[in-house]
PAZAPA-4460 file (N, C-alpha, C; in steps of 0.05 Angstrom, whole numbers, plus 32768, in hexadecimal, padded with zeros to 4 digits):
% residues 310
    n_x    n_y    n_z   ca_x   ca_y   ca_z    c_x    c_y    c_z   seq   type   mol
   7F68   7D57   8318   7F5A   7D44   8308   7F5C   7D4B   82EA     1      M     A
   7F66   7D38   82DA   7F69   7D3F   82BE   7F4E   7D40   82AF     2      N     A
   7F4E   7D4A   8297   7F35   7D4F   8288   7F26   7D35   8282     3      L     A
   7F35   7D20   827A   7F28   7D07   8274   7F19   7CFC   828C     4      Y     A
   7F26   7CFE   82A3   7F19   7CF4   82BC   7F00   7D04   82C2     5      T     A
   7F02   7D1E   82BE   7EEB   7D30   82C4   7ED3   7D28   82B3     6      Q     A
   7ED7   7D24   8299   7EC0   7D1F   8287   7EB6   7D02   828B     7      I     A
   7EC8   7CF0   8292   7EC0   7CD4   8298   7EAE   7CD3   82B0     8      S     A
   7EB4   7CE3   82C5   7EA3   7CE5   82DC   7E89   7CF2   82D6     9      E     A
   7E89   7D06   82C4   7E71   7D13   82BC   7E5F   7CFF   82AD    10      M     A
   7E6B   7CEF   829C   7E5C   7CDA   828D   7E4E   7CC8   82A0    11      F     A
   7E5C   7CBE   82B4   7E50   7CAC   82C8   7E39   7CB9   82D7    12      S     A
   7E3D   7CD3   82DF   7E28   7CE1   82EE   7E0F   7CE5   82DC    13      R     A
   7E13   7CEC   82C3   7DFC   7CF1   82B2   7DEC   7CD7   82AD    14      E     A
   7DFA   7CC1   82A9   7DEB   7CA8   82A5   7DDC   7C9F   82BE    15      L     A
   7DE7   7CA6   82D5   7DDA   7CA0   82EE   7DBF   7CAF   82F1    16      E     A
   7DBD   7CC5   82E2   7DA4   7CD5   82E3   7D8E   7CC8   82D3    17      L     A
   7D95   7CB4   82C3   7D82   7CA4   82B3   7D70   7CB5   82A1    18      R     A
   7D7C   7CC8   8294   7D6E   7CD8   8281   7D72   7CCD   8264    19      G     A
   7D71   7CDF   8250   7D74   7CD6   8234   7D8E   7CC8   822F    20      R     A
   7DA4   7CD3   823A   7DBE   7CC6   8236   7DBE   7CA9   8240    21      A     A
   7DB2   7CA5   8257   7DB1   7C8A   8262   7DA3   7C77   824F    22      F     A
   7D8D   7C7F   8243   7D7E   7C6F   8230   7D8E   7C69   8217    23      V     A
   7D9A   7C7E   820C   7DA8   7C7B   81F2   7DC3   7C6C   81F5    24      N     A
   7DD0   7C6F   820B   7DE9   7C60   820E   7DE3   7C43   8214    25      Y     A
   7DCD   7C3E   8221   7DC4   7C22   8225   7DBD   7C15   820B    26      G     A
   7DB2   7C25   81F8   7DAA   7C1A   81DE   7DC2   7C12   81CD    27      A     A
   7DD9   7C1D   81D3   7DF1   7C15   81C4   7DF6   7BF7   81C4    28      L     A
   7DED   7BEA   81D9   7DF0   7BCD   81DB   7DE0   7BBE   81C6    29      D     A
   7DCC   7BCC   81BB   7DBA   7BBF   81A7   7DC2   7BC7   818B    30      Q     A
   7DD6   7BD7   8187   7DDE   7BDF   816C   7DE9   7BC6   815D    31      V     A
   7DDE   7BC3   8145   7DE8   7BAD   8134   7E00   7BB6   8124    32      E     A
   7E13   7BA4   8121   7E2D   7BAB   8114   7E33   7B98   80FE    33      V     A
   7E3B   7BA2   80E7   7E45   7B92   80D1   7E63   7B98   80CE    34      K     A
   7E74   7B84   80CE   7E90   7B88   80C8   7E94   7B86   80A9    35      D     A
   7EA2   7B99   809E   7EA7   7B9A   8081   7EC4   7B9F   807B    36      M     A
   7ECD   7B96   8064   7EE7   7B9C   805A   7EE4   7BAA   803F    37      T     A
   7EEE   7BC2   803D   7EEC   7BD1   8024   7F07   7BD7   8019    38      I     A
   7F0E   7BC9   8004   7F29   7BCC   7FF7   7F3F   7BC9   800C    39      D     A
   7F3B   7BB5   801D   7F4F   7BAF   8032   7F4D   7BBF   804B    40      G     A
   7F3A   7BD2   804C   7F37   7BE3   8063   7F21   7BD8   8075    41      F     A
   7F26   7BD4   808F   7F11   7BC9   80A1   7EFD   7BDF   80A8    42      P     A
   7EE4   7BDA   80A1   7ECF   7BEE   80A7   7EB8   7BDF   80B6    43      A     A
   7EA6   7BEF   80C2   7E8F   7BE4   80D0   7E77   7BF5   80C8    44      K     A
   7E5F   7BE7   80C9   7E46   7BF5   80C5   7E35   7BF1   80DE    45      L     A
   7E2B   7C07   80E9   7E1A   7C06   8101   7DFD   7C0C   80FA    46      F     A
   7DEB   7BFC   8103   7DCF   7C02   8102   7DC7   7C0D   811D    47      F     A
   7DC3   7C28   811F   7DBD   7C35   8138   7DA5   7C47   8135    48      N     A
   7D8D   7C3D   813A   7D75   7C4E   8137   7D75   7C68   8146    49      P     A
   7D84   7C69   815D   7D84   7C81   816D   7D93   7C98   815F    50      A     A
   7DA1   7C92   814A   7DB0   7CA7   813B   7D9F   7CB4   8125    51      R     A
   7D86   7CAE   8124   7D75   7CB9   810E   7D75   7CD7   810E    52      V     A
   7D75   7CE3   8126   7D75   7D01   8128   7D8D   7D0D   811A    53      R     A
   7DA4   7D01   811D   7DBC   7D0C   8111   7DBE   7D06   80F3    54      S     A
   7DB6   7CED   80EC   7DB8   7CE5   80CF   7DA5   7CF6   80BF    55      V     A
   7D8D   7CFC   80C9   7D79   7D0A   80BA   7D78   7D28   80C1    56      M     A
   7D8C   7D32   80CF   7D8B   7D4E   80D8   7D87   7D62   80C0    57      A     A
   7D74   7D74   80C4   7D6F   7D89   80B0   7D7F   7DA1   80BA    58      D     A
   7D94   7DA8   80AB   7DA5   7DBE   80B3   7DA2   7DD6   809F    59      V     A
   7D8B   7DD8   8093   7D86   7DEF   8082   7D84   7E08   8093    60      S     A
   7D8B   7E1F   8088   7D89   7E38   8098   7D6E   7E3C   80A4    61      P     A
   7D59   7E34   8096   7D3E   7E37   80A1   7D39   7E26   80B9    62      E     A
   7D42   7E0D   80B8   7D3F   7DFA   80CE   7D4F   7E03   80E7    63      A     A
   7D67   7E0D   80E2   7D78   7E15   80F8   7D6C   7E2D   8107    64      L     A
   7D5F   7E3F   80F7   7D53   7E57   8104   7D3B   7E50   8115    65      Q     A
   7D2D   7E3A   810E   7D15   7E33   811C   7D1A   7E23   8136    66      K     A
   7D30   7E15   8137   7D35   7E04   814F   7D48   7E11   8163    67      R     A
   7D44   7E0A   817C   7D57   7E14   8190   7D71   7E06   818D    68      A     A
   7D87   7E13   8192   7DA1   7E06   818F   7DA5   7DF3   81A7    69      C     A
   7DA9   7DDA   81A1   7DAB   7DC6   81B6   7DC7   7DC4   81C2    70      F     A
   7DDA   7DD6   81B9   7DF4   7DD7   81C5   7DF7   7DF0   81D6    71      L     A
   7DE4   7E02   81D6   7DE4   7E19   81E8   7DD7   7E12   8203    72      C     A
   7DDF   7E1F   8218   7DD4   7E18   8233   7DB5   7E18   8233    73      P     A
   7DA9   7E2B   8225   7D8B   7E2D   8226   7D7E   7E17   8217    74      D     A
   7D8C   7E09   8206   7D80   7DF4   81F5   7D86   7DD8   81FF    75      G     A
   7D93   7DD5   8216   7D9A   7DBB   8220   7D82   7DAB   8229    76      L     A
   7D83   7D91   8225   7D6F   7D80   8230   7D72   7D7D   824E    77      E     A
   7D5D   7D77   825D   7D60   7D72   827A   7D74   7D5C   8280    78      P     A
   7D83   7D5F   8295   7D96   7D4B   829F   7DB0   7D4A   828F    79      L     A
   7DB4   7D5D   827D   7DCE   7D5F   8270   7DE2   7D6E   8282    80      Q     A
   7DF9   7D62   8286   7E0E   7D6E   8297   7E23   7D7B   8285    81      L     A
   7E33   7D8D   8291   7E47   7D9C   8281   7E62   7D9D   8290    82      T     A
   7E78   7D98   8282   7E92   7D9E   828D   7E9E   7DB5   827C    83      T     A
   7EA7   7DCA   8289   7EB2   7DE1   827B   7ED0   7DDD   8277    84      V     A
   7ED9   7DE0   825F   7EF5   7DDE   8259   7F00   7DF7   824C    85      W     A
   7F14   7E03   8259   7F21   7E1B   824F   7F3A   7E13   823F    86      D     A
   7F3A   7E18   8225   7F51   7E11   8214   7F68   7E24   821A    87      S     A
   7F81   7E1B   8216   7F97   7E2D   8219   7F96   7E45   8205    88      P     A
   7F85   7E43   81F1   7F82   7E59   81DD   7F72   7E70   81E9    89      T     A
   7F65   7E6B   81FF   7F53   7E7F   820B   7F36   7E7A   8204    90      G     A
   7F30   7E67   81F3   7F14   7E60   81EC   7F09   7E4D   8201    91      Q     A
   7EEF   7E4F   8206   7EE2   7E3E   821A   7ECE   7E2C   820C    92      T     A
   7ECC   7E13   8215   7EBB   7DFF   8209   7EAB   7DF0   821E    93      Y     A
   7E94   7DE7   8216   7E83   7DD6   8228   7E85   7DB9   821E    94      F     A
   7E8D   7DA7   8230   7E8E   7D8B   822A   7E76   7D7D   8236    95      I     A
   7E67   7D6F   8225   7E4F   7D61   822E   7E4E   7D45   8223    96      R     A
   7E40   7D33   8231   7E3B   7D18   8226   7E29   7D1B   820D    97      V     A
   7E32   7D0E   81F7   7E21   7D0F   81DF   7E09   7CFD   81E4    98      N     A
   7DF1   7D09   81E2   7DD9   7CF9   81E9   7DD0   7CE6   81D3    99      P     A
   7DDD   7CE8   81BC   7DD7   7CD6   81A6   7DF1   7CC8   819D   100      F     A
   7DFB   7CB6   81AD   7E16   7CAB   81AA   7E19   7C98   8193   101      P     A
   7E31   7C97   8188   7E3A   7C82   8175   7E4A   7C6D   8185   102      I     A
   7E5B   7C77   8197   7E6C   7C66   81A7   7E67   7C6C   81C5   103      F     A
   7E6E   7C59   81D6   7E6C   7C5E   81F3   7E81   7C74   81FA   104      N     A
   7E7A   7C85   820D   7E8B   7C9C   8214   7E8F   7CAE   81FB   105      H     A
   7E79   7CB9   81F2   7E79   7CCB   81DB   7E71   7CE7   81E5   106      H     A
   7E82   7CFB   81DF   7E7E   7D16   81EA   7E7D   7D2B   81D4   107      F     A
   7E6F   7D41   81DA   7E6E   7D58   81C8   7E7C   7D6F   81D6   108      T     A
   7E8E   7D7D   81C8   7E9D   7D94   81D3   7E95   7DAC   81C2   109      I     A
   7E85   7DBE   81CE   7E7A   7DD4   81BF   7E85   7DEF   81CA   110      S     A
   7E87   7E02   81B8   7E90   7E1D   81BF   7E7D   7E28   81D4   111      S     A
   7E88   7E37   81E7   7E77   7E43   81FC   7E66   7E5A   81F0   112      A     A
   7E6D   7E64   81D8   7E5D   7E78   81CB   7E50   7E6C   81B3   113      I     A
   7E39   7E76   81AB   7E2B   7E6C   8194   7E38   7E78   817B   114      H     A
   7E48   7E68   816D   7E55   7E71   8155   7E55   7E59   8142   115      E     A
   7E54   7E5F   8128   7E51   7E4A   8114   7E69   7E37   8113   116      R     A
   7E63   7E1F   8109   7E77   7E0A   8106   7E8D   7E12   80F3   117      Q     A
   7EA4   7E19   80FE   7EBB   7E21   80ED   7ED5   7E17   80FA   118      T     A
   7EE5   7E09   80EB   7EFB   7DFA   80F7   7F13   7E0C   80FD   119      F     A
   7F1C   7E1D   80EB   7F35   7E2B   80ED   7F39   7E39   8108   120      A     A
   7F26   7E49   8112   7F2A   7E57   812B   7F2C   7E45   8143   121      P     A
   7F25   7E2C   8140   7F24   7E19   8157   7F38   7E02   8153   122      H     A
   7F48   7E03   813E   7F5A   7DEE   8137   7F6E   7DE8   814E   123      M     A
   7F7A   7DFE   8159   7F8E   7DFA   816E   7F81   7DEE   8187   124      E     A
   7F69   7DF7   818D   7F5A   7DEC   81A5   7F55   7DCE   81A1   125      S     A
   7F4F   7DC6   8189   7F4A   7DA9   8184   7F63   7D99   818B   126      M     A
   7F7A   7DA3   8184   7F93   7D95   8189   7F9A   7D95   81A7   127      L     A
   7F94   7DAC   81B5   7F98   7DAD   81D2   7F85   7D99   81DF   128      H     A
   7F6D   7D97   81D5   7F5A   7D84   81E0   7F64   7D67   81DD   129      L     A
   7F6E   7D61   81C5   7F78   7D46   81C0   7F90   7D40   81D3   130      A     A
   7FA1   7D54   81D7   7FB8   7D50   81E9   7FAF   7D4C   8206   131      Q     A
   7F9A   7D5A   820E   7F90   7D58   8229   7F82   7D3E   822E   132      A     A
   7F78   7D31   8218   7F6A   7D17   821C   7F74   7D03   8207   133      M     A
   7F8C   7CF8   820B   7F97   7CE5   81F8   7F86   7CCB   81F7   134      P     A
   7F74   7CC8   820A   7F63   7CB0   8209   7F4D   7CB3   81F4   135      E     A
   7F49   7CCB   81E9   7F33   7CD1   81D7   7F3E   7CDB   81BC   136      M     A
   7F2D   7CD6   81A7   7F31   7CE2   818D   7F1D   7CF9   818A   137      S     A
   7F26   7D10   8180   7F15   7D27   817D   7F0F   7D2B   8160   138      I     A
   7EF5   7D2F   8159   7EF0   7D32   813D   7EDD   7D4A   8137   139      F     A
   7EDE   7D53   811E   7ECF   7D6A   8116   7EC0   7D64   80FC   140      Y     A
   7EA6   7D69   80FC   7E96   7D66   80E4   7E91   7D82   80D8   141      N     A
   7E98   7D86   80BF   7E93   7D9F   80B2   7E75   7DA6   80B1   142      G     A
   7E6E   7DBF   80AD   7E52   7DC7   80AD   7E41   7DBB   8096   143      P     A
   7E4F   7DB1   8081   7E41   7DA3   806C   7E4A   7D86   806A   144      M     A
   7E56   7D7C   8080   7E62   7D61   807F   7E5C   7D52   8098   145      C     A
   7E43   7D52   80A1   7E3B   7D42   80B7   7E34   7D50   80D1   146      G     A
   7E3A   7D6A   80D2   7E33   7D79   80EB   7E15   7D7D   80ED   147      A     A
   7E09   7D74   8103   7DEC   7D77   8107   7DE6   7D92   8114   148      S     A
   7DFB   7DA1   811C   7DF8   7DBC   8127   7E0C   7DCE   811A   149      A     A
   7E09   7DD4   8100   7E1D   7DE6   80F3   7E1C   7E02   80FC   150      P     A
   7E08   7E09   810C   7E06   7E24   8117   7E14   7E28   8131   151      D     A
   7E20   7E12   813D   7E2E   7E14   8156   7E47   7E04   8155   152      H     A
   7E5E   7E11   8158   7E78   7E04   8156   7E7B   7DEE   816A   153      M     A
   7E83   7DD6   8161   7E87   7DBF   8173   7E99   7DAA   8167   154      H     A
   7EA6   7D9C   8179   7EB5   7D83   8173   7EA6   7D6C   8180   155      F     A
   7EB0   7D54   817B   7EA7   7D3D   8189   7EBF   7D2C   8192   156      Q     A
   7EBC   7D1D   81A7   7ED1   7D0C   81B1   7EC7   7CF0   81B6   157      A     A
   7ED6   7CDD   81AD   7ED0   7CC0   81B1   7EE9   7CB1   81B9   158      V     A
   7EE6   7C9A   81C5   7EFE   7C8B   81CD   7F11   7C85   81B6   159      P     A
   7F2B   7C87   81BB   7F3F   7C81   81A7   7F3B   7C65   819B   160      R     A
   7F42   7C63   8182   7F40   7C4A   8172   7F23   7C43   816C   161      H     A
   7F10   7C55   8170   7EF4   7C50   8169   7EF0   7C4E   814A   162      S     A
   7F00   7C5D   813B   7EFE   7C5D   811E   7F15   7C4F   8112   163      M     A
   7F10   7C3D   80FF   7F26   7C2D   80F3   7F3C   7C3E   80E6   164      P     A
   7F35   7C56   80DD   7F48   7C67   80CF   7F60   7C6E   80E1   165      I     A
   7F5B   7C6F   80FB   7F71   7C76   810E   7F88   7C62   810D   166      E     A
   7F81   7C49   8108   7F96   7C34   8108   7F9C   7C28   80ED   167      D     A
   7F8D   7C31   80D8   7F90   7C26   80BE   7F92   7C3B   80A8   168      H     A
   7F9E   7C52   80AF   7FA0   7C67   809A   7FB3   7C5E   8084   169      F     A
   7FAA   7C61   806C   7FBA   7C5A   8054   7FC2   7C74   8046   170      D     A
   7FDC   7C78   8042   7FE5   7C91   8035   7FDC   7C93   8018   171      T     A
   7FCF   7C7E   800D   7FC5   7C80   7FF2   7FA9   7C8C   7FF1   172      N     A
   7F9E   7C94   8009   7F84   7CA0   8009   7F84   7CB9   7FF7   173      Y     A
   7F72   7CBA   7FE5   7F70   7CD1   7FD3   7F60   7CE8   7FDF   174      A     A
   7F50   7CE2   7FF4   7F3E   7CF6   7FFF   7F46   7CFE   801B   175      N     A
   7F5D   7CF7   8025   7F65   7CFD   8040   7F83   7D01   8042   176      A     A
   7F8B   7D11   8056   7FA7   7D16   805B   7FAC   7D12   8079   177      V     A
   7FC1   7D04   8080   7FC9   7D00   809C   7FE0   7D13   80A3   178      L     A
   7FDC   7D22   80B8   7FF1   7D34   80C2   7FFB   7D29   80DC   179      V     A
   8015   7D27   80DF   8021   7D1D   80F8   803A   7D2E   80FE   180      Q     A
   8039   7D3A   8116   8050   7D4A   811F   8052   7D46   813E   181      E     A
   806B   7D49   8148   806F   7D44   8164   8068   7D5B   8176   182      S     A
   8068   7D74   816B   8061   7D8B   817C   804A   7D9A   8170   183      D     A
   803C   7DA8   8181   8022   7DB4   8179   8026   7DC9   8164   184      L     A
   8039   7DDB   8166   803C   7DF0   8153   8044   7DE6   8137   185      Q     A
   8055   7DD2   8136   805C   7DC6   811C   8043   7DB8   8110   186      S     A
   8033   7DAC   8121   801B   7D9F   8117   8007   7DB3   810C   187      H     A
   8004   7DC9   811B   7FF2   7DDE   8111   7FFA   7DE9   80F6   188      L     A
   8014   7DED   80F2   801E   7DF8   80D9   8019   7DE4   80C2   189      A     A
   801F   7DCA   80C8   801A   7DB6   80B3   7FFD   7DB3   80AD   190      A     A
   7FEC   7DB4   80C1   7FCF   7DB1   80BD   7FC4   7DC9   80AD   191      L     A
   7FCD   7DE1   80B3   7FC4   7DF8   80A4   7FCB   7DF5   8086   192      E     A
   7FE2   7DEA   8081   7FEA   7DE6   8065   7FD8   7DD2   8057   193      K     A
   7FD0   7DBD   8065   7FBE   7DA9   805A   7FA2   7DB6   8055   194      V     A
   7F98   7DC5   8068   7F7E   7DD1   8066   7F7D   7DE5   804E   195      L     A
   7F93   7DF1   8048   7F94   7E05   8032   7F90   7DF8   8017   196      S     A
   7F91   7DDD   8016   7F8D   7DCF   7FFC   7F70   7DCF   7FF4   197      M     A
   7F5D   7DD4   8007   7F41   7DD2   8002   7F35   7DEE   7FFD   198      A     A
   7F1E   7DEE   7FF0   7F10   7E07   7FEB   7EF2   7E02   7FEC   199      S     A
   7EE2   7E17   7FEF   7EC5   7E14   7FEF   7EBC   7E0D   7FD3   200      I     A
   7EAC   7DF8   7FD0   7EA3   7DF0   7FB5   7E93   7E06   7FA7   201      P     A
   7E9A   7E0C   7F8F   7E8C   7E21   7F80   7E71   7E18   7F77   202      E     A
   7E6D   7DFE   7F74   7E53   7DF4   7F6A   7E43   7DE8   7F81   203      N     A
   7E45   7DF3   7F99   7E39   7DE7   7FB0   7E1B   7DE3   7FAC   204      A     A
   7E0D   7DF5   7F9F   7DF0   7DF3   7F9C   7DE8   7DDC   7F8A   205      S     A
   7DFA   7DD0   7F7A   7DF4   7DBB   7F68   7DFE   7DA0   7F71   206      Q     A
   7E0A   7D9E   7F89   7E14   7D85   7F92   7E00   7D79   7FA6   207      T     A
   7E07   7D62   7FB1   7DF5   7D54   7FC3   7DF5   7D61   7FDF   208      G     A
   7DEE   7D7A   7FE0   7DEF   7D89   7FF9   7DD9   7D81   800C   209      S     A
   7DDB   7D89   8024   7DC8   7D82   8038   7DAD   7D8F   8033   210      L     A
   7DAD   7DA5   8025   7D94   7DB3   801F   7D94   7DBA   8001   211      T     A
   7D7D   7DB8   7FF5   7D7C   7DBD   7FD8   7D83   7DD9   7FD1   212      A     A
   7D80   7DEC   7FE4   7D86   7E08   7FDE   7DA2   7E11   7FE6   213      G     A
   7DB3   7DFE   7FED   7DCE   7E05   7FF6   7DDC   7E15   7FE0   214      A     A
   7DEA   7E29   7FE8   7DF9   7E39   7FD5   7E15   7E3F   7FE0   215      S     A
   7E26   7E4A   7FD0   7E41   7E4F   7FD9   7E41   7E62   7FF1   216      R     A
   7E2F   7E75   7FF1   7E2F   7E88   8007   7E27   7E7B   8021   217      T     A
   7E19   7E64   8020   7E12   7E56   8038   7E28   7E43   8042   218      E     A
   7E3D   7E40   8033   7E53   7E2F   803C   7E6B   7E41   8041   219      E     A
   7E73   7E42   805A   7E88   7E55   8062   7EA3   7E49   8066   220      W     A
   7EA5   7E2E   8063   7EC0   7E22   8063   7EBF   7E09   8050   221      E     A
   7ED6   7E00   8048   7ED7   7DE8   8037   7ECA   7DD0   8045   222      P     A
   7EC2   7DBC   8035   7EB6   7DA4   8040   7ECC   7D91   8049   223      R     A
   7ECC   7D8C   8063   7EE0   7D79   806D   7ED7   7D6C   8087   224      W     A
   7EE2   7D55   808D   7EE0   7D48   80A7   7EFC   7D45   80B2   225      N     A
   7EFE   7D48   80CD   7F19   7D49   80D9   7F19   7D39   80F3   226      I     A
   7F2E   7D2A   80F7   7F31   7D1B   8110   7F4E   7D1E   811A   227      I     A
   7F51   7D24   8134   7F6B   7D27   8141   7F6D   7D16   8159   228      S     A
   7F85   7D0C   815E   7F8B   7CFE   8177   7FA9   7D02   817E   229      W     A
   7FAF   7CFE   8198   7FCA   7D03   81A2   7FD5   7CEA   81AE   230      Y     A
   7FEE   7CE3   81A7   7FFB   7CCC   81B2   8012   7CD6   81C4   231      E     A
   8010   7CD2   81DE   8025   7CDA   81F1   803E   7CC9   81EC   232      P     A
   8054   7CD2   81F6   806D   7CC3   81F4   806A   7CA9   8204   233      A     A
   8076   7C94   81FA   8075   7C7A   8208   8085   7C7C   8222   234      S     A
   807E   7C6B   8235   808D   7C6C   824E   80A9   7C61   824A   235      S     A
   80BC   7C69   825C   80D7   7C5F   825A   80DA   7C41   8259   236      P     A
   80C6   7C33   8265   80C7   7C16   8267   80BB   7C08   824E   237      N     A
   80B0   7C18   823C   80A4   7C0D   8224   80B9   7BFF   8212   238      S     A
   80B1   7BE9   8206   80C3   7BDA   81F5   80CA   7BEA   81DC   239      L     A
   80B7   7BFA   81D3   80BC   7C0B   81BB   80B9   7C28   81C3   240      I     A
   80CF   7C37   81C4   80CE   7C53   81CB   80C1   7C63   81B5   241      A     A
   80B1   7C77   81BD   80A5   7C89   81A9   80A2   7CA5   81B5   242      S     A
   80A2   7CB9   81A3   809F   7CD4   81AA   8082   7CDC   81AA   243      S     A
   807A   7CF1   81B8   805E   7CFA   81B7   8058   7D03   819A   244      P     A
   803E   7D00   8193   8037   7D07   8177   801A   7D10   8175   245      R     A
   8016   7D26   8167   7FFB   7D2F   8160   7FF4   7D22   8145   246      F     A
   7FDC   7D19   8142   7FD2   7D0D   8129   7FB8   7D1A   8120   247      N     A
   7FB6   7D22   8107   7F9D   7D2D   80FD   7F99   7D22   80E1   248      T     A
   7F80   7D18   80DC   7F79   7D10   80C1   7F64   7D23   80B7   249      I     A
   7F68   7D2E   809F   7F54   7D40   8092   7F49   7D31   807A   250      V     A
   7F2E   7D2D   807B   7F20   7D21   8064   7F14   7D37   8054   251      F     A
   7F1A   7D37   803A   7F0F   7D4C   8028   7EF5   7D41   801C   252      F     A
   7EE1   7D53   801B   7EC6   7D4A   8012   7EBD   7D5A   7FF9   253      R     A
   7EAF   7D4B   7FE8   7EA3   7D58   7FD0   7E85   7D5B   7FD5   254      R     A
   7E78   7D46   7FDF   7E5B   7D46   7FE3   7E54   7D45   8001   255      E     A
   7E3D   7D50   8008   7E34   7D4E   8023   7E27   7D34   8029   256      S     A
   7E14   7D2C   8018   7E06   7D13   801A   7E06   7D05   7FFF   257      R     A
   7E07   7CEA   7FFE   7E08   7CDC   7FE5   7DEC   7CDC   7FD8   258      P     A
   7DEC   7CD6   7FBE   7DD3   7CD6   7FAF   7DBF   7CC1   7FBA   259      Q     A
   7DC9   7CAB   7FC5   7DB7   7C97   7FD0   7DA5   7CA1   7FE6   260      C     A
   7DAE   7CB7   7FF4   7D9F   7CC3   8009   7D84   7CCF   7FFE   261      F     A
   7D85   7CD7   7FE5   7D6E   7CE4   7FD9   7D5F   7CD2   7FC5   262      F     A
   7D67   7CB9   7FC4   7D5C   7CA6   7FB0   7D3F   7C9F   7FB7   263      A     A
   7D30   7C93   7FA4   7D15   7C8A   7FA9   7D15   7C77   7FC1   264      P     A
   7CFF   7C75   7FCF   7CFE   7C67   7FE9   7D07   7C4A   7FE7   265      E     A
   7D02   7C3C   7FD0   7D09   7C20   7FCE   7D27   7C1D   7FC9   266      N     A
   7D36   7C33   7FC5   7D53   7C31   7FC1   7D62   7C42   7FD5   267      E     A
   7D54   7C51   7FE5   7D61   7C66   7FF6   7D72   7C59   800C   268      R     A
   7D8A   7C65   8010   7D9B   7C5E   8026   7DA0   7C78   8036   269      I     A
   7D96   7C79   804F   7D99   7C91   805F   7DB4   7C91   806D   270      L     A
   7DC7   7C9B   805E   7DE3   7C9A   8067   7DEE   7CB6   8064   271      F     A
   7DF6   7CC3   807A   7DFF   7CDF   8079   7E1B   7CE0   8085   272      S     A
   7E30   7CDE   8074   7E4B   7CDB   807E   7E56   7CF3   808D   273      P     A
   7E62   7CEE   80A4   7E72   7D01   80B3   7E8D   7CF5   80B7   274      G     A
   7E9C   7CFF   80CB   7EB7   7CF5   80D0   7EB7   7CD8   80D7   275      T     A
   7EA4   7CCF   80E7   7EA3   7CB3   80EF   7EA0   7CA1   80D7   276      V     A
   7E8F   7CA8   80C5   7E8B   7C98   80AD   7EA3   7C98   809B   277      E     A
   7EB0   7CB0   8098   7EC8   7CB1   8088   7EDE   7CA1   8095   278      M     A
   7EDD   7C9E   80AF   7EF1   7C8F   80BE   7EEC   7C71   80C0   279      G     A
   7ED7   7C68   80B2   7ED4   7C4B   80B1   7EBD   7C3F   80C0   280      G     A
   7EAC   7C50   80CD   7E94   7C46   80DC   7E7B   7C52   80CF   281      I     A
   7E6D   7C43   80C0   7E54   7C4C   80B4   7E3D   7C4B   80C7   282      G     A
   7E2D   7C60   80C9   7E16   7C61   80DB   7DFC   7C64   80CA   283      I     A
   7DE9   7C52   80CE   7DCF   7C54   80C3   7DBA   7C51   80D9   284      V     A
   7DA3   7C5E   80D5   7D8F   7C5E   80EA   7D76   7C4F   80E3   285      A     A
   7D75   7C43   80CB   7D5D   7C32   80C5   7D66   7C18   80B9   286      N     A
   7D55   7C04   80BC   7D5B   7BE8   80B4   7D60   7BE6   8096   287      R     A
   7D50   7BF3   8086   7D53   7BF1   8069   7D6E   7BFA   8060   288      E     A
   7D78   7C10   806B   7D93   7C1A   8063   7DA9   7C06   806C   289      S     A
   7DA5   7BFB   8084   7DB9   7BE8   808E   7DBA   7BCF   807C   290      F     A
   7DA3   7BC6   8073   7DA3   7BAE   8061   7DAE   7BB4   8046   291      D     A
   7DAA   7BCC   803B   7DB2   7BD3   8020   7DCF   7BDB   801E   292      R     A
   7DDC   7BE2   8034   7DF8   7BEA   8033   7E0B   7BD2   8033   293      L     A
   7E16   7BCD   801C   7E2A   7BB8   8019   7E46   7BC5   8019   294      T     A
   7E5B   7BB6   801C   7E76   7BC2   801B   7E7B   7BD1   8002   295      P     A
   7E73   7BC7   7FEB   7E78   7BD5   7FD2   7E67   7BEF   7FD0   296      S     A
   7E4F   7BEE   7FDB   7E3E   7C06   7FDB   7E4A   7C1B   7FED   297      K     A
   7E53   7C13   8005   7E60   7C26   8018   7E79   7C32   800B   298      L     A
   7E88   7C22   7FFE   7EA0   7C2C   7FF1   7E99   7C41   7FDC   299      R     A
   7E84   7C3C   7FCC   7E7C   7C4E   7FB7   7E71   7C68   7FC3   300      D     A
   7E63   7C66   7FD9   7E59   7C7F   7FE6   7E70   7C90   7FF0   301      I     A
   7E83   7C84   7FFD   7E9A   7C94   8007   7EA9   7CA1   7FF0   302      I     A
   7EAC   7C93   7FDA   7EB9   7C9E   7FC3   7EA9   7CB5   7FB7   303      R     A
   7E8E   7CB2   7FB8   7E7D   7CC7   7FAD   7E7F   7CE1   7FBD   304      E     A
   7E80   7CDF   7FD7   7E80   7CF8   7FE8   7E9C   7D03   7FEC   305      V     A
   7EB1   7CF3   7FE7   7ECC   7CFC   7FEC   7ED6   7D0D   7FD5   306      A     A
   7EE8   7D1F   7FDB   7EF4   7D30   7FC7   7F12   7D28   7FC4   307      D     A
   7F19   7D1D   7FAD   7F34   7D14   7FA9   7F46   7D2C   7FA3   308      E     A
   7F50   7D37   7FB9   7F5E   7D51   7FB7   7F7C   7D4D   7FB6   309      I     A
   7F86   7D35   7FBD   7FA3   7D30   7FBD   7FAA   7D1A   7FA9   310      V     A
***
């Protein structure tokens, strides 16, 4: 049984238990959606009240020390199931249904050991995971760029084509780079070269960080969001022949949250961008923010948090 089939069966079993996942996946049917076009790019805005925990997550060192890690076995909610995946790199991961979904069939892939959110040591595993599940896109939120558990290394997986950026990447993007290679080792080398373009911001404590007391010593990697997916070779009977290909987009970030997140209540927009938002799907958890976010405002927010590194 391949990995995608395993986790799909796990998804069905967990929803049959009618716990928190059952409730929150059922609520996806009630999510309000606005279609937007931003400078020719097709985007969407989701009003999803169930995402309030992620949007408003307090990831200050003090808050992390006080709460149990919800990605460790001892911190799991009742009725959460786990599929163990051993990467060819020798690293082990736990795959679970994301209990606060953005899309149907939304999974979290966390390190089997409690270690902080850091991309480089897990980069190869992310690509192996994408190759093992070409039906899914795998993404990574940096510890200051949308990760609600920066103290525990994890990826997320959602169905392919969930984010507009996968099908509408424009090479004129000033805040993102697309890497495409046919074999894993070439892709790794190219990706490492792209990642070397970024650095930890020296003025982290004076930017729109997730915590007012953030300092450079609290940021252990550059600010970025990353999404990878794998395209297998087309079948011999396909009208257009194609070779297998790894794809990775790296979004470079300047700010963690936009200034509107901290604005007075009558102007506040509770919008906390991660990979999904950078990829064209805006998520808000309250009605006021949903009503205030226009295409031009969303464009300005993305420009504010993005780092024009290229």
